[in-house]
N, C-alpha and C positions, 0 to 999 in steps of 0.2 A: 817332898810331900807326896803321899800316895794318891790323894784326890783333892779336888778343890770344890768349894761351894759355887755352883754355877747358876742356880735358879732359886728364887725366893718367892714365897707366896705370903702376902699380907692380908690381914682382915682388920678393919677399923683401926688402921695405923700400927698394928702389931704383927710381928712375924708369926705366922701360923705353921708354915711348913717350909722346908728347904731341901734341895736336891744336890747331892755331891756327884761329881763326874770326873772323867779322865778323857783327854783328847790329844790327838797328834796330827800335825800337818807334815807330810813327808813327800819327797819327790821320788821319781823313778830310779834315781841313782842310789837311793837309800839314805839320803841326807835328811835328817830331821830339821825342818825349818822352824817349827815351833812345837812345844810340848806343854801340856797342861796336866800336871800330875804325873804319875808313873805309867808310861805307855807299854811297859812290860806286862801289864795286867792281862790275864787270859780272858778271852771273851768267846762267845759263840756269835758270829756275825749275823746270824738269822737272815732275814730277807735282804739285808744290805749286801749279801753275797750274790744276789741275782744277776748283776752285770757280768760277773765271772762265770756263773752257771750258764748264762746265755751264750757267752763266748765259747764255752766248752761244747755246747750243743751245735753251734753253727760255724765253728772253725773249719779249716781245711776245705773251703768251698761249698760246704753243705747248704748254707743259706741260698746261694745262687742256684744250685742244682735243684732246690726245692721251690724256687721262684717265690720266696717269701716277701711279703709287703712290709713296709715300715710299721704299719699298724700291728701286724702279726709279731714282728720282732719286739715292739714295745710291750705288747701284752705278755710276751714270754718273760720280760724283765719286771713285770708289774706285781704290785700288791694292790689289786684293784678293789673297788667298792661294790662291784656287781650292779652298777647303774645299767640302764637299759642298753646303752651302746656297748658296754662291756659284755653283757649277755649275748648280744648279737654277734660280736666278734668271736666269742668262744664257740657259739653254736655253729657259725659258718666254718670255723676251723675244724671242728669235729666232722662236719659233713664233707669238707674238702678232702680230708685224709681217711675218711671212712672209719672213724674211731667212735666207739660207744662211750657215752657218758660214764657208764659203769666201769670202764677201764681206768678212769682217773683215780689215783690212790689218795687224793688229798682229803677225802671225807666230805661230809655234808655240812652245809651252812646256810644261813640266811644272807641276803644282801646287807652290806654294812650300813648304808645310809637309810635313815628311817623311812623316807618317802617310798623307796622301792621295797623295803621290807614290809611295810603296811600293805602295799599294793599286792604283793604275792600272797600275803596272808588273807586279804579280802577275797582273792580269787581262789581261796581254798587250796593253794599249792602247799607243798611240803618243802623241807630243806632239800637243796640239790647240790650236787658236786660242782656244777658250773658257777654257783654263787660263791664258792670258796675263793678267798682273795688270791690264792696261789694257783688257781685252775689254769691260768694262761701258761705258767711255767710247766705245769704237768702236760698240757697239750703239746708243748714243744718237745718234751721228753718222748711222748708217745709217737709223735710224727717222725722224729729222728730215728727212733727204734725201728719204725716201719721202713724208713728210707734206707737204713743200714742192714736191714734184715736181722735185727736183734729181737730177742724175745720181749714181748710186752709184759709178760709175767714177772713180777718182782722187780720192775724197773727202778723202784725206789730204794731197793736194798743196796748197801754199800759194796756188795759183791758183784753187782751188775756192771757190765763193761762201761756203760756211760758214767757211773759213779766212780769207778776206778780211774777213768780218764780225768774226771773232775778233780779228784784228790791229787793226782799227779800234776795237773795244771796248777792248782793252788800252791803246791810245794815248789814248783819251778818258779812261779811268779813271786813267791814270798821269801824264798831262800830259807824255808823252815820245814823241818820234818814233822809231819802231823802224827801224833801218837794216839790222840783221843778223838773219836768221831761221835758226835751226839746225833740224836734224831730230832729233826725240826718239827714244828707244829703241823706241817703238811705231810709228814712222813719221810721226807728226803733227808739224806745225810747232811750234817752241818758240823764242821770241824771246830775243835777248841784250839785257839791260837792266840798269841800275844796281839794286843790291839795294834801295835806298830807294824807287825808283820802282815796283818790283814790290810792295813792302810798301804803298805808297800805293794802288796799284790794288786790292789785296786789302782794305784798310781801307774802301774806298768801297763794298764790297758790303754794308756795315752802315748806310749813310747814305741815308735816304729822300729827302732833298732833292736828292741827286745822282742817284740811280737813278730817281726819279720813279715812273712807272707800273710799272717793273720791280722795285721794292722788294719786292713781294709774292712774286715767284718767288725773289728772293735770300733772303728769310726762309724760304721753304719749303725751299730747298736746305740752308740752315744747320740747320733743324729736322730735316730728314730725316737728315742726317749725325750729329747728336748723339743722335737717337732710335735710330739703328741703327749705332752705331760699329763693330760687328763687320763689317758689310757694307763699310764704307769701307776696311778693312784686313784684319785677321784677328782671330780670337779672342784671340790673344796678341800682337798687334802693338802697337808703342809708341804709334802714333797712337790706336788704340782705347782702350788703357789710360788714356792722358792725358785723352782726351775724357771718358771715364767719370768720372775723378777730379774733373773740373771741374763735375760735376753739371749738364751741358748749358749751361754758360756760355761754353765755348770749344770751337771745332772745331780740332783739330790735324790737319794734313795734311803728310805726309812727301813728299819728292821725292828722286830719285836724286842721287848725287854730293854728299851731305852738306847738302841743303837741307831746312829744316823751317819750316812756317808755323803760326802760332797766330792764329786769327780770333776777335776779342773784341768782340762787338756792344755790350756794356754800356758800353764806353768808345769805341765807334766807332773801333777801332784794330786794327792787325795787327802781330804780332811775327814777324820772319823772321830765321833764322840760316843762314849758309853756312859749313860747315867746309871749309877750303881744300884739304885733301888728299882730300876727297870721302868720308870715312869715315862711314857710316850710324850706326855704334855711337856715335860722338862727337856726331853731330847730335841723337840721341835724348836723350843726357845733357845736352847744352848747352841745348836748348829747355826741358827741365824745370828746369834751374838758373836760366835767365833768367826764366821765367814765375813763379818763386817770389817775385820782387821785387814782383809785383803783389798778393800776398796774396789771391788768388782761390781757390787750391787749398790744402787742408790741408798744411802743411809736413811733417808726419810722413809723409804718403803720398808726397810728392815726394822726401823724403830717400831712399826706397828706390830711386828711379830715378836720382837725382843721384849716388849712390855705390853700386856693386855689387861683390860679391866676384869675384875672379878665381880660378878653380879649375883644377886639373890633371886628368888623365885618370882619377884614382882619387877625385876629389872633394875633394882636399886644398885648403884655402884658402891661396893663396900670394901674394895681392896684391889690389889694388883698382883699379877704373876709376871716376874721380870727377870732378865738376865743380870747378874750381879758381878761378873768378873771385870 
């Protein structure tokens, strides 16, 4: 079967919408532990790629030589909501490395959460690059460019040395030759690759025999993200909530268009789901439902995410959105 119905939305007792998906759980040896649908499906990993992008930036001792904090490593791996503390981390990063906000290629945006968005609008501010949810990753790119004496110009292009290194790293980790490279929403390269090959690449972030001397930074990236899950998303983001529920055993990282990654070091594995219609709401529910099969997170806590009430404008409960596998 190419895909499976993973999430269902009901209204007044009837099915109103449903979401098909594909998922795979794979270990660093390349063994598929479980597959839902056909994991040969080609996907763009989108922001679920960020743990690998962060490894590419900070491998070979770069993180130590730049004296990066856990908070800075976490923000590099983040799809943040531009809450006040996110803004402060980004601003201090730019100041530390003498980088101008205009150097960020990620484009202009508003803060993602409404409270901060209204606040900046009431203060008559405009969209800013630091508010973009990928601005932390771009800060990392620019800082590493400065550290390595690489040009800041066109750092987001696939021909830039950092991006060439990234593609090579992905190919090495995934045992897959990348032929098509897309452009992500934040302007950086994003490769088209089979779902199971992306999951394999991610799983190898947990394997010291494969990463060799870079295992220490891979562990630091994981630890930074599970120690500061609010930084990697937002206070109320699904990836933050799920990471907290795992008690630092799993790092959950969402990506656009219905992609979600769970990185699980204790079994040297990664779980990746792709919702075919790109719905983020379905990906959040699906990853919670699929991860429950591993019995790592308390099922009572996961149940609150696997099934949630659908309410109308006056708060009346009129349906459910739930995991159905």
